[in-house]
C-alpha positions as CSV (number, residue, x, y, z in Angstrom):
1,M,17.6,76.6,8.7
2,S,15.8,74.0,10.8
3,T,12.3,72.8,9.7
4,K,11.3,71.0,13.0
5,P,9.2,73.1,15.3
6,T,10.9,74.5,18.3
7,K,9.7,74.3,21.8
8,A,9.1,78.0,21.9
9,A,7.4,78.2,18.5
10,G,4.6,75.7,19.0
11,P,3.2,77.4,22.1
12,V,3.1,80.9,20.5
13,A,1.6,79.4,17.3
14,W,-1.0,77.7,19.3
15,Q,-1.9,80.8,21.3
16,T,-2.1,82.9,18.2
17,F,-4.4,80.3,16.5
18,L,-6.6,80.4,19.5
19,D,-6.8,84.2,19.6
20,V,-7.8,84.0,15.9
21,L,-10.5,81.5,16.8
22,H,-11.8,83.7,19.5
23,T,-12.1,86.8,17.2
24,C,-14.1,84.7,14.9
25,K,-17.0,83.7,17.5
26,P,-19.1,86.8,16.5
27,H,-18.8,86.2,12.8
28,M,-19.9,82.4,13.4
29,N,-23.0,83.8,15.4
30,K,-23.6,86.2,12.8
31,S,-23.4,83.6,10.0
32,T,-25.7,81.0,11.7
33,A,-28.4,83.3,13.2
34,P,-30.3,84.2,10.0
35,F,-30.9,80.3,9.8
36,G,-32.0,80.0,13.3
37,L,-29.1,78.1,14.3
38,T,-26.4,78.4,16.9
39,P,-22.9,77.6,15.6
40,Q,-23.1,74.3,17.5
41,L,-26.2,73.3,15.5
42,A,-24.7,74.5,12.4
43,Y,-21.4,72.4,13.2
44,A,-23.8,69.3,13.9
45,L,-25.3,69.9,10.2
46,E,-21.8,69.9,8.9
47,I,-20.9,66.7,10.5
48,I,-24.1,65.1,9.3
49,A,-23.5,66.1,5.8
50,R,-19.9,65.1,5.8
51,H,-20.8,61.6,6.8
52,E,-24.0,61.7,4.9
53,S,-25.4,59.7,7.8
54,A,-23.8,59.6,11.2
55,T,-24.2,57.5,14.1
56,M,-25.0,59.4,17.4
57,R,-21.5,58.2,18.7
58,V,-19.8,59.9,15.6
59,L,-22.0,63.2,16.3
60,A,-21.1,63.1,19.8
61,D,-17.4,62.5,19.2
62,D,-17.1,65.1,16.5
63,L,-18.9,67.7,18.6
64,S,-16.5,66.9,21.5
65,C,-19.5,66.4,23.9
66,D,-21.0,63.6,25.7
67,A,-23.8,61.3,24.2
68,S,-26.7,63.0,26.2
69,N,-25.5,66.5,24.8
70,A,-25.5,65.1,21.3
71,T,-29.0,63.8,21.7
72,G,-30.0,67.3,22.8
73,V,-28.5,68.6,19.5
74,A,-30.2,66.1,17.5
75,D,-33.5,66.7,19.1
76,R,-33.2,70.4,18.3
77,L,-32.5,69.7,14.6
78,E,-35.2,67.0,14.4
79,R,-37.9,69.2,15.9
80,R,-36.9,71.8,13.0
81,G,-37.3,68.9,10.5
82,L,-33.7,69.2,9.4
83,I,-32.7,65.7,10.3
84,E,-34.4,62.4,11.0
85,R,-33.0,59.4,13.0
86,V,-33.2,55.8,11.5
87,A,-32.0,52.6,12.5
88,D,-28.5,51.6,11.4
89,S,-28.8,48.7,8.7
90,G,-26.1,46.7,10.3
91,D,-27.2,47.0,13.7
92,R,-30.7,48.0,14.7
93,R,-29.6,49.1,18.1
94,V,-27.7,51.9,16.6
95,R,-29.5,55.1,15.7
96,R,-27.9,57.2,12.8
97,V,-29.0,60.8,11.8
98,Q,-29.3,62.1,8.4
99,M,-30.5,65.1,6.7
100,T,-34.2,65.4,5.3
101,A,-34.7,67.3,2.0
102,A,-35.4,70.5,4.1
103,G,-32.1,70.1,6.1
104,R,-30.1,69.5,2.9
105,K,-31.7,72.5,1.4
106,L,-30.8,74.7,4.5
107,W,-27.3,73.1,4.7
108,D,-26.6,74.1,1.2
109,E,-27.5,77.7,1.9
110,L,-25.7,77.8,5.3
111,H,-22.5,76.3,3.8
112,V,-22.4,79.2,1.3
113,A,-22.7,81.8,4.2
114,L,-20.2,79.9,6.2
115,R,-17.6,80.1,3.5
116,I,-17.6,84.0,3.8
117,P,-14.3,84.7,5.8
118,P,-14.4,86.5,9.1
119,P,-12.8,90.0,9.2
120,V,-9.6,88.7,10.8
121,L,-8.9,86.7,7.6
122,A,-10.8,88.9,5.0
123,G,-8.4,91.7,5.9
124,L,-5.4,89.9,4.9
125,T,-4.0,90.0,1.2
126,A,-4.7,87.4,-1.1
127,D,-1.1,86.1,-1.0
128,D,-1.4,86.0,2.7
129,Q,-4.7,84.0,2.6
130,R,-3.1,81.5,0.2
131,A,0.1,81.3,2.4
132,L,-2.1,80.7,5.4
133,T,-4.1,78.1,3.7
134,A,-1.0,76.2,2.6
135,I,0.3,76.1,6.1
136,L,-3.0,74.9,7.6
137,R,-3.2,72.1,4.8
138,R,0.3,71.0,5.6
139,A,-0.6,70.9,9.3
140,L,-3.9,68.8,8.6
141,D,-2.0,66.6,6.2
142,A,0.6,65.7,8.8
143,Y,-2.0,65.2,11.4
144,E,-3.8,62.8,9.2
145,K,-0.8,60.6,8.3
146,D,-0.4,59.9,12.1
C-alpha cells in the first residue's frame, strides 16, 4: 500500500475539508456573537494573542487581507478597547498591535468558547475525533517542515 497521496485523493480530500469548513460557519458566528465580535475580529484577536504583539503587516498576512482591511479590523478592536497600537521598539515607523487588559480578559473567555467543537465534529466518536486530530497534526507538521 502506497503512503504517497494520489492525484485523485488530494482534490477529494480538499473538497471534503472545504465542505466541513463551510458547515462550521454558523457555529463560528454563534460562538463569537455573544462577545460582540465577528469571526474575523475573533481571528484577529487570536493572531495578536499568538504573537503577543503583532505588526500590522503580520496581522494583514495572517488575516489574508490587504493592509487597509487589517487597519479597519484593528480600528474596530481598538475602539472596543481590546487592543492598542504601539510603536515597534526596533523601528518606530512600524506599528504593533497588542491586547489591552480588557482584550486579554475577553480573549481568555472567547478562547474557551471557540474550543467547543461544531456539530460536524462533535457528532464523531471520540476515536474518530482522535484519528482526525492525528491526521490534521501530521498534515500541519509536514507543512511546517517545508
